[in-house]
C-alpha positions as CSV (number, residue, x, y, z in Angstrom):
1,M,7.4,-94.6,-33.0
2,K,10.0,-94.0,-30.0
3,A,12.5,-92.9,-32.4
4,F,10.3,-90.8,-33.7
5,F,9.5,-89.2,-30.3
6,E,13.7,-89.0,-29.2
7,A,14.6,-87.5,-32.7
8,L,11.7,-84.9,-31.6
9,G,12.7,-84.3,-27.9
10,A,16.9,-84.3,-29.4
11,L,15.2,-81.2,-32.1
12,F,13.5,-79.6,-29.1
13,T,16.5,-80.0,-27.0
14,D,19.3,-79.0,-29.2
15,F,18.5,-77.0,-31.9
16,L,15.6,-74.9,-31.0
17,F,15.9,-74.5,-27.4
18,L,18.9,-73.4,-27.8
19,P,18.7,-69.0,-28.0
20,L,16.3,-69.7,-24.9
21,D,19.4,-71.5,-22.8
22,F,21.6,-68.0,-24.6
23,F,19.0,-65.6,-22.5
24,R,19.4,-68.1,-19.6
25,S,22.9,-67.8,-19.5
26,L,22.1,-64.2,-19.6
27,E,20.4,-63.6,-17.2
28,L,23.4,-63.6,-14.8
29,K,24.8,-60.9,-16.7
30,S,21.8,-58.6,-16.9
31,W,18.6,-59.0,-16.3
32,W,17.1,-56.5,-18.5
33,A,19.2,-58.2,-21.7
34,A,17.6,-61.4,-21.1
35,N,13.9,-60.3,-20.8
36,I,14.6,-58.7,-24.0
37,V,12.1,-60.7,-25.4
38,N,9.5,-60.1,-23.3
39,W,10.0,-56.7,-23.3
40,I,9.5,-56.3,-27.3
41,F,6.2,-58.4,-26.3
42,I,5.1,-55.9,-24.2
43,V,5.8,-52.8,-26.2
44,I,3.9,-54.8,-28.9
45,C,0.7,-55.5,-27.1
46,I,1.5,-51.3,-25.8
47,A,1.3,-50.1,-29.5
48,A,-2.0,-52.5,-30.0
49,F,-3.3,-51.5,-27.4
50,A,-2.3,-47.9,-28.0
51,Y,-3.9,-48.7,-32.3
52,W,-7.1,-50.3,-31.0
53,M,-7.9,-47.5,-28.5
54,K,-7.6,-44.7,-31.3
55,Q,-9.8,-46.0,-33.7
56,L,-12.3,-47.2,-31.0
57,K,-11.9,-43.1,-30.6
58,I,-12.6,-42.6,-34.3
59,F,-15.2,-44.7,-34.0
60,K,-16.8,-42.7,-30.7
61,D,-16.4,-39.4,-32.2
62,T,-17.8,-40.3,-36.0
63,H,-21.1,-42.1,-33.7
64,E,-20.5,-45.3,-35.4
65,D,-20.7,-47.1,-32.5
66,D,-23.8,-46.2,-31.1
67,Q,-26.0,-49.1,-29.9
68,D,-29.5,-49.9,-28.2
69,T,-28.9,-50.7,-24.6
70,T,-31.7,-53.2,-25.4
71,A,-31.0,-56.2,-27.0
72,H,-34.2,-56.9,-28.6
73,S,-37.4,-55.4,-29.4
74,F,-39.2,-56.7,-26.2
75,L,-37.3,-55.2,-24.0
76,S,-38.3,-52.0,-24.4
């Protein structure tokens, strides 16, 4: 069982984290390039948020989102 976890640790440190090691060494040369993955995620989130707001406006304009302020009939 110990060999399994050592192999798993070696897989991550020797193979799967190599791109992150590259970005870590790149940080000394260019901070912007080293954080390109973060910028990609930020752009994706901004695009998703803009799409979500557009869809909310469409539903509001067609009055499909009208909701009663009371949750139950006994509250009115």
